[in-house]
Each structure stands twice: as C-alpha cells, then as structure tokens.
C-alpha positions as CSV (number, residue, x, y, z in Angstrom):
1,X,12.5,3.3,-5.7
2,X,12.4,2.2,-9.2
3,X,14.0,4.7,-11.5
4,X,13.2,5.0,-15.3
5,X,14.6,7.1,-18.1
6,X,12.8,9.7,-19.3
7,X,12.5,9.1,-23.9
8,X,12.9,12.2,-23.7
9,X,15.9,15.2,-22.3
10,X,14.8,17.5,-19.6
11,X,14.0,20.3,-21.4
12,X,12.4,18.6,-24.5
13,X,9.5,17.3,-23.0
14,X,6.0,17.6,-25.1
15,X,4.2,20.1,-23.2
16,X,6.6,22.2,-21.3
17,X,7.0,25.2,-24.0
18,X,10.0,27.2,-23.4
19,X,10.1,25.7,-19.7
20,X,12.0,23.4,-18.6
21,X,12.0,20.6,-15.7
22,X,15.0,21.6,-13.2
23,X,14.7,17.9,-11.2
24,X,14.1,14.0,-12.4
25,X,11.4,12.7,-12.5
26,X,10.6,9.3,-10.7
27,X,8.1,7.3,-11.2
28,X,7.5,5.1,-7.5
29,X,5.8,1.5,-7.0
30,X,2.8,1.7,-5.5
31,X,3.5,1.2,-2.4
32,X,6.1,3.7,-2.4
33,X,3.9,6.4,-3.2
34,X,1.5,4.7,-0.2
35,X,4.9,4.8,2.7
36,X,5.7,7.9,1.5
37,X,2.5,9.7,1.6
38,X,2.6,8.9,5.2
39,X,6.0,9.4,6.4
40,X,7.4,12.2,4.9
41,X,4.7,14.7,6.5
42,X,4.7,13.3,9.5
43,X,6.2,14.8,12.5
44,X,8.9,11.5,12.9
45,X,12.5,11.4,12.0
46,X,12.6,8.0,11.6
47,X,9.9,5.3,11.9
48,X,8.3,1.8,10.8
49,X,6.7,2.0,8.0
50,X,3.5,-0.7,6.7
51,X,1.4,-0.5,3.7
52,X,-1.8,-2.9,2.9
53,X,-3.9,-3.1,0.2
54,X,-5.5,-4.7,-2.7
55,X,-2.7,-4.8,-4.5
56,X,-0.1,-2.5,-6.0
57,X,1.3,-3.9,-9.2
58,X,2.0,-6.9,-7.9
59,X,3.1,-6.6,-3.2
60,X,0.0,-6.1,-1.5
61,X,2.0,-6.0,2.1
62,X,5.2,-4.0,2.6
63,X,6.9,-2.6,5.7
64,X,10.2,-0.7,6.6
65,X,11.4,2.0,7.6
66,X,11.0,5.9,6.9
67,X,14.4,7.5,7.9
68,X,15.1,11.1,7.1
69,X,14.8,11.9,3.6
70,X,14.8,8.4,2.5
71,X,12.1,5.6,2.8
72,X,13.0,1.8,2.3
73,X,10.8,-0.8,2.1
74,X,12.6,-3.8,3.1
75,X,9.8,-6.7,3.0
76,X,7.1,-7.4,0.7
77,X,4.5,-10.3,0.3
78,X,2.6,-10.6,-2.8
79,X,-1.0,-11.3,-4.9
80,X,-2.6,-13.3,-4.9
81,X,-2.2,-12.8,-0.9
82,X,-3.8,-10.1,0.1
83,X,-5.3,-8.4,3.2
84,X,-7.3,-6.2,0.8
85,X,-8.3,-8.4,-1.2
86,X,-10.2,-10.3,1.3
87,X,-11.5,-7.2,3.1
88,X,-13.1,-6.5,0.4
89,X,-14.5,-10.2,0.1
90,X,-15.7,-9.8,3.2
91,X,-16.9,-6.1,2.0
92,X,-19.2,-7.9,-0.4
93,X,-20.5,-10.3,1.4
94,X,-22.2,-7.9,4.4
95,X,-23.9,-6.6,0.8
96,X,-21.6,-3.6,0.6
97,X,-20.2,-2.2,-3.4
98,X,-16.9,-3.8,-3.4
99,X,-13.9,-0.8,-4.0
100,X,-16.6,1.4,-2.6
101,X,-18.1,0.1,1.1
102,X,-15.2,-0.5,2.7
103,X,-14.5,2.2,4.7
104,X,-18.5,1.5,6.1
105,X,-17.4,-1.6,7.0
106,X,-14.4,0.1,8.9
107,X,-16.5,2.0,10.7
108,X,-19.3,-0.5,11.5
109,X,-16.2,-3.2,13.0
110,X,-15.8,-1.6,16.5
111,X,-19.6,-2.2,17.2
112,X,-19.1,-5.9,16.1
113,X,-17.7,-9.4,17.8
114,X,-15.2,-11.0,16.9
115,X,-17.1,-14.4,16.6
116,X,-15.5,-15.8,13.4
117,X,-11.7,-14.6,14.1
118,X,-11.0,-18.1,15.0
119,X,-12.6,-19.2,11.6
120,X,-11.1,-17.0,10.1
121,X,-7.6,-17.4,11.0
122,X,-8.7,-21.2,10.5
123,X,-9.8,-21.3,7.7
124,X,-9.0,-18.8,5.3
125,X,-5.3,-17.1,6.2
126,X,-2.5,-18.8,7.2
127,X,-0.6,-16.2,9.9
128,X,3.0,-17.2,10.4
129,X,5.5,-17.0,13.4
130,X,7.1,-13.7,11.6
131,X,3.6,-12.4,11.7
132,X,3.5,-12.5,7.5
133,X,1.0,-14.1,5.7
134,X,0.0,-16.4,3.2
C-alpha cells in the first residue's frame, strides 16, 4: 500500500482543535480501496481478489490475494487497456449515458445472446494465455 507522510504532526492537523489522532492516516490507491472494501467485510480469511473498472490512477485491472488483515495486489493492467472503458463504450453505443447507464446494460446482459462475442475478441481485445489483456 502506498503510504504518504502528512505535513503536520499528529495532533496538529487543522480542524482537529484539542483532539489528537490516535492512528496514522493511510492513503491507498484506487484499486487497493476497492479490494479492501470487498475483502475486509467478507467472511473469508484468505481469498483471491480482482478489481476491474475504467481507470484509477493508471491501473484499470488488478489482482492479488487478501489474507488476514492484509491485501496484496500482485498484478496490474494499466491504462489505456481497460475493460471498464470498453464497457463504457458499449454503454454509449447502446444509447445509455456513460458513467451512469452501465448498470442498465449490465442488467440487460443476461437477456441477450453473445452474437458479437467472437467479433469483440477478434477485433477489440487481445486476451493473453494468462487471462490478461491488451
């Protein structure tokens, strides 16, 4: 996880008044936040983790392991390679608003037929033997 130092010592942060911080402030990367918010409340002591979205910092897809009180994202795919942005393009193409209509397309997906799946794999995405893409 990426840690940054605060420019103020604990207890001397603007807005705290006479209160002091008892713990460090930890700034995480976008996909670490997604991974942690899924793994930590889960009932599992150990689990595989994958995150996919448009883009966060430069990462678009990450995968790794959650174990105990730790999340280790061990692999990353960076922008411009993004399943999330590809999904947004399909959202727009089907007439829905990007960054708000994706859930509609996702909800409709089970009712469709994969008539364009081969064309998409052939022309739009390069799926590698290990499951990564570019």
